C-alpha positions in Angstrom: -4.4 1.5 -15.9 -7.9 2.4 -17.0 -10.2 3.1 -13.9 -13.8 2.8 -14.5 -16.6 3.7 -11.9 -20.4 3.2 -12.3 -22.8 4.7 -9.8 -26.5 5.3 -9.6 -26.4 8.8 -8.1 -30.4 9.0 -7.5 -30.3 12.5 -8.5 -26.9 14.3 -9.7 -27.6 17.4 -7.8 -28.3 15.4 -4.5 -25.2 13.3 -5.0 -23.1 16.6 -5.4 -24.6 18.1 -2.3 -23.3 15.0 -0.5 -19.6 15.6 -1.7 -19.7 13.3 -4.7 -17.4 15.6 -6.7 -14.9 15.8 -3.8 -14.8 12.0 -3.8 -14.2 12.0 -7.5 -11.4 14.4 -7.2 -9.5 11.8 -4.9 -10.9 8.8 -6.5 -9.5 9.6 -10.0 -11.6 7.5 -12.2 -10.9 7.7 -16.0 -14.5 7.1 -16.9 -17.6 7.5 -14.6 -20.8 6.1 -15.7 -23.9 7.6 -14.2 -27.4 6.4 -13.7 -30.6 8.0 -12.5 -29.2 11.6 -12.8 -32.7 12.9 -12.7 -32.0 16.3 -14.5 -33.1 17.9 -17.7 -30.5 19.4 -20.1 -31.6 23.1 -19.3 -30.9 22.5 -15.7 -27.3 21.2 -16.1 -25.0 23.9 -14.9 -21.5 24.2 -16.4 -20.1 22.5 -13.2 -22.3 19.5 -13.6 -21.4 19.3 -17.5 -17.7 19.5 -16.9 -16.6 18.9 -13.2 -12.9 18.7 -12.3 -11.0 17.5 -15.4 -14.0 15.5 -16.9 -16.2 16.0 -20.0 -19.8 15.2 -19.5 -22.3 13.6 -21.9 -25.9 12.9 -21.0 -29.1 11.1 -22.0 -32.1 12.8 -20.5 -35.5 11.4 -19.8 -38.4 13.4 -21.3 -40.1 13.3 -17.9 -38.8 15.9 -15.7 -36.9 14.6 -12.6 -36.8 11.0 -14.0 -34.2 8.5 -14.8 -31.5 9.7 -17.2 -27.9 8.5 -17.8 -24.5 10.2 -18.2 -20.7 9.7 -18.7 -17.9 11.7 -17.3 -14.7 11.0 -19.3 -11.2 12.5 -19.0 -10.4 11.3 -22.7 -13.0 12.4 -25.1 -14.5 9.5 -27.0 -14.5 9.2 -30.9 -18.2 8.9 -30.9 -21.1 9.2 -28.6 -24.7 8.0 -29.2 -27.9 8.1 -27.1 -30.4 5.1 -26.7 -30.9 2.0 -28.6 -33.5 2.9 -31.1 -36.5 2.0 -28.9 -39.6 4.1 -29.2 -40.8 3.1 -25.8 -37.6 3.3 -23.8 -35.4 5.8 -25.3 -37.7 8.7 -24.1 -37.0 7.4 -20.5 -33.3 8.1 -20.9 -31.9 4.6 -20.3 -28.7 4.3 -22.3 -25.6 6.3 -23.6 -22.8 4.8 -25.4 -19.1 6.2 -25.9 -16.6 4.7 -28.4 -12.8 4.8 -28.4 -10.7 2.9 -30.9 -10.6 -0.2 -28.9 -13.3 -0.1 -26.4 -17.0 0.9 -26.3 -18.4 1.8 -22.8 -22.2 2.1 -22.2 -23.9 3.6 -19.0 -27.2 1.8 -18.8 -30.2 2.0 -16.4 -32.4 -0.9 -16.8 -36.1 -0.3 -15.5 -37.2 -1.3 -12.1 -40.4 -3.5 -12.1 -40.9 -3.0 -8.3 -43.7 -0.4 -8.4 -46.3 -2.4 -10.2 -47.1 -5.3 -12.4 -47.2 -2.9 -15.3 -43.7 -1.8 -14.7 -42.5 -5.3 -14.5 -44.1 -6.1 -17.8 -42.2 -3.0 -19.2 -39.0 -4.4 -17.8 -39.5 -7.6 -19.6 -40.1 -5.6 -22.8 -36.9 -3.7 -22.3 -34.9 -6.9 -21.8 -36.4 -8.2 -25.1 -35.4 -5.1 -27.0 -32.1 -5.0 -25.5 -31.4 -8.7 -26.6 -30.5 -7.9 -30.3 -28.6 -4.9 -29.3 -26.3 -7.1 -26.9 -26.1 -9.8 -29.5 -24.8 -7.3 -32.1 -22.0 -6.1 -29.6 -20.8 -9.8 -29.1 -21.0 -10.4 -32.9 -18.8 -7.4 -33.5 -16.4 -8.3 -30.8 -16.0 -11.7 -32.4 -15.6 -10.4 -35.9 -13.2 -7.4 -35.1 -11.9 -7.8 -31.6 -13.4 -4.5 -30.6 -14.4 -4.7 -26.9 -17.5 -3.6 -25.1 -18.3 -2.9 -21.4 -21.8 -2.3 -20.1 -21.8 -0.5 -16.8 -24.9 0.4 -14.8 -27.8 -0.3 -12.6 -29.4 -3.5 -14.1 -31.9 -3.8 -11.3 -31.5 -7.7 -11.3 -29.6 -9.6 -8.6 -28.1 -12.6 -10.3 -27.7 -15.2 -7.8 -28.4 -16.0 -4.1 -25.0 -14.5 -3.1 -26.0 -11.4 -4.6 -29.0 -10.6 -2.3 -29.0 -10.8 1.6 -32.6 -11.9 1.9 -32.9 -14.2 -1.1 -35.4 -16.6 0.2 -37.8 -13.6 0.8 -37.4 -12.2 -2.6 -37.9 -15.2 -5.1 -41.2 -13.7 -6.2 -40.1 -10.1 -6.3 -39.0 -7.9 -9.1 -35.3 -8.0 -9.5 -34.9 -11.5 -8.3 -37.5 -13.4 -10.3 -36.5 -16.7 -12.2 -37.1 -15.0 -15.4 -34.7 -12.2 -14.7 -32.0 -14.3 -13.4 -32.3 -16.7 -16.2 -31.7 -13.5 -18.6 -28.5 -13.0 -16.7 -27.6 -16.6 -17.0 -28.0 -16.6 -20.7 -26.1 -13.3 -21.0 -23.2 -14.8 -19.3 -23.3 -18.4 -20.8 -24.7 -18.7 -24.3 -23.7 -15.1 -25.1 -20.3 -15.0 -23.6 -20.3 -11.9 -21.6 -18.4 -11.7 -18.1 -19.6 -10.5 -14.9 -16.3 -8.7 -14.1 -16.9 -8.0 -10.5 -17.6 -11.6 -9.8 -14.6 -12.8 -11.9 -12.4 -10.6 -9.3 -14.5 -10.9 -6.0 -16.3 -14.3 -5.3 -16.9 -13.1 -1.7 -20.6 -13.0 -0.2 -22.0 -9.7 1.4 -20.9 -7.7 -1.4 -23.8 -5.3 -2.3 -24.1 -2.1 -4.3 -27.8 -1.0 -3.3 -29.6 -0.8 0.0 -33.2 0.0 0.8 -33.8 3.2 2.6 -36.1 1.4 4.9 -35.2 0.1 8.5 -31.4 -0.3 9.2 -30.7 -1.9 5.7 -27.5 0.2 5.0 -26.2 -0.1 8.6 -26.8 -3.9 8.8 -25.7 -4.4 5.0 -29.0 -6.0 4.0 -28.5 -5.2 0.4 -28.6 -6.3 -3.1 -25.9 -6.5 -5.9 -27.7 -4.9 -8.8 -25.0 -2.6 -10.3 -22.5 -4.3 -12.8 -19.6 -3.9 -15.2 -20.4 -6.7 -17.8 -18.1 -7.0 -20.8 -16.7 -9.0 -23.6 -13.9 -11.4 -22.8 -11.2 -9.2 -24.0 -11.6 -6.3 -21.5 -12.7 -8.8 -18.7 -9.1 -10.4 -19.0 -7.7 -6.9 -18.5 -9.5 -6.4 -15.1 -7.2 -6.2 -12.3 -9.0 -5.1 -9.2 -12.4 -4.0 -7.9 -14.0 -2.1 -5.1 -17.5 -1.1 -3.8 -17.1 2.3 -2.1 -19.0 2.4 1.2 -17.0 4.8 3.4 -19.6 7.8 2.4 -23.0 7.4 1.1 -23.9 9.6 -2.1 -27.3 7.8 -2.8 -28.9 4.4 -2.1 -26.4 2.8 -4.4 -22.6 2.6 -3.9 -20.0 3.3 -6.6 -18.6 0.1 -8.3 -15.1 0.6 -9.5 -13.0 -1.9 -11.5 -9.3 -1.0 -12.6 -8.3 -2.4 -16.1 -4.9 -3.0 -17.5 -5.9 -0.9 -20.6 -5.4 2.3 -22.5 -8.1 4.0 -24.5 -5.5 5.3 -26.9 
């Protein structure tokens, strides 16, 4: 069984202070996809690079204390690559890719557009640049059978079931018709699978909660963290969970177990 966890840590050092590594020791994920690590390479201690029995790989933002993604893996990948060849977005530390013989896992942190109209426009530019990259993955899967899994914070809630207050957010970043249509296209025309929803069709399943009010306590959340994959890896998914017993950041870890081996 292959256990894959994805979590936006909102600062890896902050999450560790909240016992994130203690949880990982018990949780025993084989691959951990991290987003918003908010740390520069010189500031990574050895314990952050290689906690427990994991090997770490990271993609840092040029701006200090901003964005960044990473991977903790128990089995070293054959290859690692950073970014998607974007002059605008690679400096923001948005994507890292690890490849094994039968599976490629991506940790991705898509931009948020909630802070301004300018950032929402940037978010749409990111999606436009992400499109051919995603198409190439599906084309390779169809040609070779090699599977792909994109884990991370997509900053988009797909359907009404994925957000508590959907009526009040129809015009807000993360739930606009254009963003939701982009996810629709990803899952229909392109053939990718929202693996959590394949396993769990229930309402009130969220991965992010605002720090305002009592959003966490009242479960007024959004499901914006995903594991989206090609059909082969999706068929191997067996169970999923969102961990809420302890809070490491404003996001909760999303875990899926697959009947799969990386060897």
